[in-house]
PDB file with one MODEL, atoms N, CA, C and O in Angstrom:
MODEL        1
ATOM      1  N   MET A   1     104.972  91.393 116.549  1.00  0.00           N
ATOM      2  CA  MET A   1     104.254  90.856 114.719  1.00  0.00           C
ATOM      3  C   MET A   1     105.853  91.224 114.110  1.00  0.00           C
ATOM      4  O   MET A   1     106.616  92.188 114.176  1.00  0.00           O
ATOM      5  N   GLU A   2     105.865  89.955 113.530  1.00  0.00           N
ATOM      6  CA  GLU A   2     107.025  89.947 112.379  1.00  0.00           C
ATOM      7  C   GLU A   2     106.622  91.116 110.986  1.00  0.00           C
ATOM      8  O   GLU A   2     105.718  91.868 110.622  1.00  0.00           O
ATOM      9  N   TYR A   3     107.800  90.703 110.624  1.00  0.00           N
ATOM     10  CA  TYR A   3     107.670  91.743 109.581  1.00  0.00           C
ATOM     11  C   TYR A   3     108.424  91.402 108.315  1.00  0.00           C
ATOM     12  O   TYR A   3     109.623  91.604 108.508  1.00  0.00           O
ATOM     13  N   ILE A   4     108.192  90.986 107.158  1.00  0.00           N
ATOM     14  CA  ILE A   4     109.115  91.123 105.686  1.00  0.00           C
ATOM     15  C   ILE A   4     109.041  92.533 104.833  1.00  0.00           C
ATOM     16  O   ILE A   4     108.092  93.316 104.814  1.00  0.00           O
ATOM     17  N   THR A   5     110.085  92.627 104.251  1.00  0.00           N
ATOM     18  CA  THR A   5     110.427  93.358 103.168  1.00  0.00           C
ATOM     19  C   THR A   5     109.471  93.252 101.769  1.00  0.00           C
ATOM     20  O   THR A   5     108.757  92.329 101.376  1.00  0.00           O
ATOM     21  N   ILE A   6     109.708  94.358 101.283  1.00  0.00           N
ATOM     22  CA  ILE A   6     109.090  94.283  99.978  1.00  0.00           C
ATOM     23  C   ILE A   6     109.586  93.411  99.087  1.00  0.00           C
ATOM     24  O   ILE A   6     108.785  92.825  98.358  1.00  0.00           O
ATOM     25  N   LYS A   7     111.080  93.136  98.959  1.00  0.00           N
ATOM     26  CA  LYS A   7     111.878  92.180  98.350  1.00  0.00           C
ATOM     27  C   LYS A   7     111.302  90.738  98.657  1.00  0.00           C
ATOM     28  O   LYS A   7     111.188  89.966  97.705  1.00  0.00           O
ATOM     29  N   GLU A   8     110.942  90.335  99.890  1.00  0.00           N
ATOM     30  CA  GLU A   8     110.835  88.971 100.491  1.00  0.00           C
ATOM     31  C   GLU A   8     109.232  89.071  99.993  1.00  0.00           C
ATOM     32  O   GLU A   8     108.914  88.066  99.357  1.00  0.00           O
ATOM     33  N   ALA A   9     108.418  89.812 100.104  1.00  0.00           N
ATOM     34  CA  ALA A   9     107.088  89.749  99.694  1.00  0.00           C
ATOM     35  C   ALA A   9     106.864  89.541  98.423  1.00  0.00           C
ATOM     36  O   ALA A   9     105.879  88.881  98.091  1.00  0.00           O
ATOM     37  N   ALA A  10     107.847  90.131  97.363  1.00  0.00           N
ATOM     38  CA  ALA A  10     107.847  89.741  96.026  1.00  0.00           C
ATOM     39  C   ALA A  10     108.278  88.424  95.787  1.00  0.00           C
ATOM     40  O   ALA A  10     107.671  88.005  94.801  1.00  0.00           O
ATOM     41  N   GLU A  11     109.061  87.567  96.247  1.00  0.00           N
ATOM     42  CA  GLU A  11     109.361  86.463  96.390  1.00  0.00           C
ATOM     43  C   GLU A  11     108.486  85.449  96.745  1.00  0.00           C
ATOM     44  O   GLU A  11     108.437  84.359  96.174  1.00  0.00           O
ATOM     45  N   LYS A  12     107.698  85.837  97.813  1.00  0.00           N
ATOM     46  CA  LYS A  12     106.747  84.909  98.518  1.00  0.00           C
ATOM     47  C   LYS A  12     105.737  84.702  97.691  1.00  0.00           C
ATOM     48  O   LYS A  12     105.176  83.608  97.620  1.00  0.00           O
ATOM     49  N   TRP A  13     105.309  86.014  96.786  1.00  0.00           N
ATOM     50  CA  TRP A  13     104.128  86.115  96.275  1.00  0.00           C
ATOM     51  C   TRP A  13     104.374  86.049  94.788  1.00  0.00           C
ATOM     52  O   TRP A  13     103.303  86.194  94.198  1.00  0.00           O
ATOM     53  N   ASN A  14     105.501  85.866  93.876  1.00  0.00           N
ATOM     54  CA  ASN A  14     106.098  85.500  92.721  1.00  0.00           C
ATOM     55  C   ASN A  14     105.341  86.980  91.909  1.00  0.00           C
ATOM     56  O   ASN A  14     104.687  86.988  90.866  1.00  0.00           O
ATOM     57  N   LEU A  15     105.690  88.110  92.771  1.00  0.00           N
ATOM     58  CA  LEU A  15     105.460  89.302  91.936  1.00  0.00           C
ATOM     59  C   LEU A  15     106.820  90.564  91.944  1.00  0.00           C
ATOM     60  O   LEU A  15     107.505  90.772  92.945  1.00  0.00           O
ATOM     61  N   SER A  16     106.989  91.256  90.695  1.00  0.00           N
ATOM     62  CA  SER A  16     107.913  91.783  90.731  1.00  0.00           C
ATOM     63  C   SER A  16     107.835  92.764  92.259  1.00  0.00           C
ATOM     64  O   SER A  16     106.809  92.842  92.935  1.00  0.00           O
ATOM     65  N   VAL A  17     109.122  93.449  92.598  1.00  0.00           N
ATOM     66  CA  VAL A  17     109.040  94.523  93.701  1.00  0.00           C
ATOM     67  C   VAL A  17     108.189  95.381  93.463  1.00  0.00           C
ATOM     68  O   VAL A  17     107.247  95.653  94.207  1.00  0.00           O
ATOM     69  N   ARG A  18     108.556  96.146  91.880  1.00  0.00           N
ATOM     70  CA  ARG A  18     107.491  97.416  91.898  1.00  0.00           C
ATOM     71  C   ARG A  18     106.095  97.105  92.018  1.00  0.00           C
ATOM     72  O   ARG A  18     105.372  97.944  92.556  1.00  0.00           O
ATOM     73  N   ARG A  19     105.503  95.811  91.514  1.00  0.00           N
ATOM     74  CA  ARG A  19     104.015  95.762  91.941  1.00  0.00           C
ATOM     75  C   ARG A  19     103.696  95.672  93.465  1.00  0.00           C
ATOM     76  O   ARG A  19     102.681  96.168  93.954  1.00  0.00           O
ATOM     77  N   VAL A  20     104.664  94.986  94.189  1.00  0.00           N
ATOM     78  CA  VAL A  20     104.390  94.947  95.750  1.00  0.00           C
ATOM     79  C   VAL A  20     104.213  96.407  96.276  1.00  0.00           C
ATOM     80  O   VAL A  20     103.508  96.880  97.167  1.00  0.00           O
ATOM     81  N   GLN A  21     105.233  97.025  95.277  1.00  0.00           N
ATOM     82  CA  GLN A  21     105.239  98.815  96.235  1.00  0.00           C
ATOM     83  C   GLN A  21     103.918  99.282  95.762  1.00  0.00           C
ATOM     84  O   GLN A  21     103.515 100.186  96.495  1.00  0.00           O
ATOM     85  N   THR A  22     103.042  98.980  94.743  1.00  0.00           N
ATOM     86  CA  THR A  22     102.212  99.995  93.931  1.00  0.00           C
ATOM     87  C   THR A  22     101.278  99.369  95.006  1.00  0.00           C
ATOM     88  O   THR A  22     100.604 100.205  95.607  1.00  0.00           O
ATOM     89  N   ILE A  23     101.091  98.023  95.390  1.00  0.00           N
ATOM     90  CA  ILE A  23     100.218  97.215  95.963  1.00  0.00           C
ATOM     91  C   ILE A  23     100.182  97.956  97.606  1.00  0.00           C
ATOM     92  O   ILE A  23      99.049  98.073  98.072  1.00  0.00           O
ATOM     93  N   CYS A  24     101.169  98.375  98.349  1.00  0.00           N
ATOM     94  CA  CYS A  24     101.636  98.797  99.462  1.00  0.00           C
ATOM     95  C   CYS A  24     100.906 100.354  99.374  1.00  0.00           C
ATOM     96  O   CYS A  24     100.181 100.800 100.263  1.00  0.00           O
ATOM     97  N   ASN A  25     101.229 101.021  98.212  1.00  0.00           N
ATOM     98  CA  ASN A  25     100.629 102.069  98.182  1.00  0.00           C
ATOM     99  C   ASN A  25      99.174 102.573  98.198  1.00  0.00           C
ATOM    100  O   ASN A  25      98.562 103.486  98.753  1.00  0.00           O
ATOM    101  N   GLU A  26      98.888 101.553  97.328  1.00  0.00           N
ATOM    102  CA  GLU A  26      97.138 101.289  97.218  1.00  0.00           C
ATOM    103  C   GLU A  26      96.464 101.320  98.609  1.00  0.00           C
ATOM    104  O   GLU A  26      95.409 101.942  98.741  1.00  0.00           O
ATOM    105  N   GLY A  27      97.001 100.707  99.598  1.00  0.00           N
ATOM    106  CA  GLY A  27      96.685 100.181 100.628  1.00  0.00           C
ATOM    107  C   GLY A  27      96.116  98.961 100.503  1.00  0.00           C
ATOM    108  O   GLY A  27      95.044  99.003 101.107  1.00  0.00           O
ATOM    109  N   MET A  28      96.310  97.792  99.977  1.00  0.00           N
ATOM    110  CA  MET A  28      95.751  96.835  99.746  1.00  0.00           C
ATOM    111  C   MET A  28      96.342  95.601 100.656  1.00  0.00           C
ATOM    112  O   MET A  28      96.079  94.399 100.714  1.00  0.00           O
ATOM    113  N   ILE A  29      96.815  96.043 101.007  1.00  0.00           N
ATOM    114  CA  ILE A  29      97.772  94.899 102.389  1.00  0.00           C
ATOM    115  C   ILE A  29      97.393  95.409 103.937  1.00  0.00           C
ATOM    116  O   ILE A  29      97.722  96.523 104.345  1.00  0.00           O
ATOM    117  N   GLN A  30      96.882  94.736 104.493  1.00  0.00           N
ATOM    118  CA  GLN A  30      96.438  95.009 105.961  1.00  0.00           C
ATOM    119  C   GLN A  30      97.676  95.057 106.758  1.00  0.00           C
ATOM    120  O   GLN A  30      98.444  94.110 106.583  1.00  0.00           O
ATOM    121  N   GLY A  31      98.031  95.981 107.611  1.00  0.00           N
ATOM    122  CA  GLY A  31      99.021  96.013 108.397  1.00  0.00           C
ATOM    123  C   GLY A  31     100.198  96.590 108.071  1.00  0.00           C
ATOM    124  O   GLY A  31     101.095  96.837 108.878  1.00  0.00           O
ATOM    125  N   THR A  32     100.226  96.844 106.744  1.00  0.00           N
ATOM    126  CA  THR A  32     101.672  97.667 106.424  1.00  0.00           C
ATOM    127  C   THR A  32     101.808  98.891 106.843  1.00  0.00           C
ATOM    128  O   THR A  32     100.961  99.776 106.962  1.00  0.00           O
ATOM    129  N   ILE A  33     103.429  98.887 107.158  1.00  0.00           N
ATOM    130  CA  ILE A  33     103.915  99.971 107.856  1.00  0.00           C
ATOM    131  C   ILE A  33     104.958 100.597 106.999  1.00  0.00           C
ATOM    132  O   ILE A  33     105.848  99.975 106.420  1.00  0.00           O
ATOM    133  N   LYS A  34     104.710 102.278 106.962  1.00  0.00           N
ATOM    134  CA  LYS A  34     105.901 102.704 105.885  1.00  0.00           C
ATOM    135  C   LYS A  34     106.870 103.274 106.958  1.00  0.00           C
ATOM    136  O   LYS A  34     106.396 103.660 108.027  1.00  0.00           O
ATOM    137  N   PHE A  35     108.590 103.362 106.656  1.00  0.00           N
ATOM    138  CA  PHE A  35     109.089 103.558 107.340  1.00  0.00           C
ATOM    139  C   PHE A  35     110.031 104.047 106.280  1.00  0.00           C
ATOM    140  O   PHE A  35     110.682 103.314 105.535  1.00  0.00           O
ATOM    141  N   GLY A  36     110.044 106.050 106.287  1.00  0.00           N
ATOM    142  CA  GLY A  36     110.330 106.661 105.435  1.00  0.00           C
ATOM    143  C   GLY A  36     110.087 105.996 104.059  1.00  0.00           C
ATOM    144  O   GLY A  36     108.934 105.819 103.666  1.00  0.00           O
ATOM    145  N   HIS A  37     111.175 105.619 103.314  1.00  0.00           N
ATOM    146  CA  HIS A  37     110.716 105.040 102.056  1.00  0.00           C
ATOM    147  C   HIS A  37     110.884 103.589 101.806  1.00  0.00           C
ATOM    148  O   HIS A  37     111.015 103.121 100.674  1.00  0.00           O
ATOM    149  N   ALA A  38     110.876 102.801 103.036  1.00  0.00           N
ATOM    150  CA  ALA A  38     111.109 101.150 102.990  1.00  0.00           C
ATOM    151  C   ALA A  38     109.694 100.667 103.364  1.00  0.00           C
ATOM    152  O   ALA A  38     109.266 101.390 104.263  1.00  0.00           O
ATOM    153  N   TRP A  39     108.873  99.786 103.038  1.00  0.00           N
ATOM    154  CA  TRP A  39     107.497  99.430 103.513  1.00  0.00           C
ATOM    155  C   TRP A  39     107.701  98.208 104.691  1.00  0.00           C
ATOM    156  O   TRP A  39     108.702  97.556 104.395  1.00  0.00           O
ATOM    157  N   ALA A  40     107.193  97.814 105.667  1.00  0.00           N
ATOM    158  CA  ALA A  40     107.178  96.426 106.309  1.00  0.00           C
ATOM    159  C   ALA A  40     105.968  96.014 106.366  1.00  0.00           C
ATOM    160  O   ALA A  40     104.959  96.591 106.772  1.00  0.00           O
ATOM    161  N   ILE A  41     106.137  94.835 105.878  1.00  0.00           N
ATOM    162  CA  ILE A  41     104.828  93.794 105.463  1.00  0.00           C
ATOM    163  C   ILE A  41     104.647  92.965 106.257  1.00  0.00           C
ATOM    164  O   ILE A  41     105.605  92.241 106.527  1.00  0.00           O
ATOM    165  N   PRO A  42     103.482  92.766 106.875  1.00  0.00           N
ATOM    166  CA  PRO A  42     103.158  91.648 108.327  1.00  0.00           C
ATOM    167  C   PRO A  42     103.560  90.187 107.366  1.00  0.00           C
ATOM    168  O   PRO A  42     103.218  90.073 106.189  1.00  0.00           O
ATOM    169  N   LYS A  43     104.274  89.224 108.061  1.00  0.00           N
ATOM    170  CA  LYS A  43     105.043  87.924 108.222  1.00  0.00           C
ATOM    171  C   LYS A  43     103.611  87.250 107.103  1.00  0.00           C
ATOM    172  O   LYS A  43     103.728  86.936 105.919  1.00  0.00           O
ATOM    173  N   ASP A  44     102.518  87.194 107.834  1.00  0.00           N
ATOM    174  CA  ASP A  44     101.213  86.401 107.886  1.00  0.00           C
ATOM    175  C   ASP A  44     100.271  87.331 106.525  1.00  0.00           C
ATOM    176  O   ASP A  44      99.428  86.658 105.932  1.00  0.00           O
ATOM    177  N   ALA A  45     100.409  88.505 106.180  1.00  0.00           N
ATOM    178  CA  ALA A  45      99.718  88.914 105.228  1.00  0.00           C
ATOM    179  C   ALA A  45      99.831  87.815 103.969  1.00  0.00           C
ATOM    180  O   ALA A  45     100.897  87.244 103.739  1.00  0.00           O
ATOM    181  N   GLU A  46      98.594  87.571 103.160  1.00  0.00           N
ATOM    182  CA  GLU A  46      98.349  87.061 102.356  1.00  0.00           C
ATOM    183  C   GLU A  46      98.108  88.038 101.165  1.00  0.00           C
ATOM    184  O   GLU A  46      97.799  89.222 101.306  1.00  0.00           O
ATOM    185  N   LYS A  47      98.289  87.393  99.964  1.00  0.00           N
ATOM    186  CA  LYS A  47      98.667  88.049  98.685  1.00  0.00           C
ATOM    187  C   LYS A  47      97.290  88.588  98.101  1.00  0.00           C
ATOM    188  O   LYS A  47      96.441  87.799  97.686  1.00  0.00           O
ATOM    189  N   PRO A  48      97.124  89.815  98.087  1.00  0.00           N
ATOM    190  CA  PRO A  48      95.643  90.608  97.698  1.00  0.00           C
ATOM    191  C   PRO A  48      95.535  90.249  96.107  1.00  0.00           C
ATOM    192  O   PRO A  48      96.443  90.248  95.276  1.00  0.00           O
ATOM    193  N   ALA A  49      94.012  89.914  95.919  1.00  0.00           N
ATOM    194  CA  ALA A  49      93.665  89.883  94.765  1.00  0.00           C
ATOM    195  C   ALA A  49      94.073  90.930  93.428  1.00  0.00           C
ATOM    196  O   ALA A  49      94.042  92.146  93.615  1.00  0.00           O
ATOM    197  N   ASP A  50      94.317  90.568  92.561  1.00  0.00           N
ATOM    198  CA  ASP A  50      94.982  91.640  91.594  1.00  0.00           C
ATOM    199  C   ASP A  50      93.708  91.859  90.786  1.00  0.00           C
ATOM    200  O   ASP A  50      92.978  91.017  90.264  1.00  0.00           O
ATOM    201  N   LYS A  51      93.603  93.357  90.809  1.00  0.00           N
ATOM    202  CA  LYS A  51      92.292  94.142  90.357  1.00  0.00           C
ATOM    203  C   LYS A  51      92.340  94.226  88.948  1.00  0.00           C
ATOM    204  O   LYS A  51      91.349  94.287  88.220  1.00  0.00           O
ATOM    205  N   ARG A  52      93.640  94.226  88.547  1.00  0.00           N
ATOM    206  CA  ARG A  52      94.128  94.869  86.976  1.00  0.00           C
ATOM    207  C   ARG A  52      93.278  93.810  86.053  1.00  0.00           C
ATOM    208  O   ARG A  52      92.673  94.163  85.041  1.00  0.00           O
ATOM    209  N   ILE A  53      93.319  92.438  86.552  1.00  0.00           N
ATOM    210  CA  ILE A  53      92.932  91.318  85.884  1.00  0.00           C
ATOM    211  C   ILE A  53      91.176  91.356  85.970  1.00  0.00           C
ATOM    212  O   ILE A  53      90.556  91.170  87.017  1.00  0.00           O
ATOM    213  N   LYS A  54      90.535  91.643  84.614  1.00  0.00           N
ATOM    214  CA  LYS A  54      89.098  91.872  84.533  1.00  0.00           C
ATOM    215  C   LYS A  54      88.422  90.380  84.445  1.00  0.00           C
ATOM    216  O   LYS A  54      87.458  90.088  85.153  1.00  0.00           O
ATOM    217  N   THR A  55      89.073  89.361  83.416  1.00  0.00           N
ATOM    218  CA  THR A  55      88.518  88.016  83.251  1.00  0.00           C
ATOM    219  C   THR A  55      89.414  87.322  83.801  1.00  0.00           C
ATOM    220  O   THR A  55      90.395  87.868  84.307  1.00  0.00           O
ATOM    221  N   LYS A  56      89.197  85.572  83.806  1.00  0.00           N
ATOM    222  CA  LYS A  56      89.903  84.763  84.442  1.00  0.00           C
ATOM    223  C   LYS A  56      90.792  84.132  83.394  1.00  0.00           C
ATOM    224  O   LYS A  56      91.596  83.232  83.635  1.00  0.00           O
ATOM    225  N   LYS A  57      90.548  84.760  82.040  1.00  0.00           N
ATOM    226  CA  LYS A  57      91.293  84.347  80.550  1.00  0.00           C
ATOM    227  C   LYS A  57      92.872  84.162  81.180  1.00  0.00           C
ATOM    228  O   LYS A  57      93.635  83.222  80.954  1.00  0.00           O
ATOM    229  N   TYR A  58      93.167  85.595  82.214  1.00  0.00           N
ATOM    230  CA  TYR A  58      94.642  85.585  82.206  1.00  0.00           C
ATOM    231  C   TYR A  58      95.168  84.884  83.395  1.00  0.00           C
ATOM    232  O   TYR A  58      96.389  84.738  83.435  1.00  0.00           O
ATOM    233  N   MET A  59      94.387  84.378  84.468  1.00  0.00           N
ATOM    234  CA  MET A  59      94.980  83.598  85.855  1.00  0.00           C
ATOM    235  C   MET A  59      95.760  82.897  85.713  1.00  0.00           C
ATOM    236  O   MET A  59      95.705  82.133  84.749  1.00  0.00           O
ATOM    237  N   LYS A  60      96.566  82.864  86.396  1.00  0.00           N
ATOM    238  CA  LYS A  60      97.359  81.344  86.490  1.00  0.00           C
ATOM    239  C   LYS A  60      96.965  80.484  87.210  1.00  0.00           C
ATOM    240  O   LYS A  60      96.429  80.837  88.261  1.00  0.00           O
ATOM    241  N   ARG A  61      97.093  79.030  86.898  1.00  0.00           N
ATOM    242  CA  ARG A  61      96.790  78.477  87.830  1.00  0.00           C
ATOM    243  C   ARG A  61      97.917  77.796  88.681  1.00  0.00           C
ATOM    244  O   ARG A  61      97.629  77.181  89.708  1.00  0.00           O
TER     245      ARG A  61
ENDMDL
END
């Protein structure tokens, strides 16, 4: 299986690096592996839904 870094996932999903770190810590991405302080995210992982947004008012299209 191929993996990408937090920075690569942030660019791919148009999120901040810190937000992707939080998502990994919360276990919202299947198949992530933590190596010391670094995360390895499966290359084919999909962007998880943002649970902070309660209404569709703030959703970007």
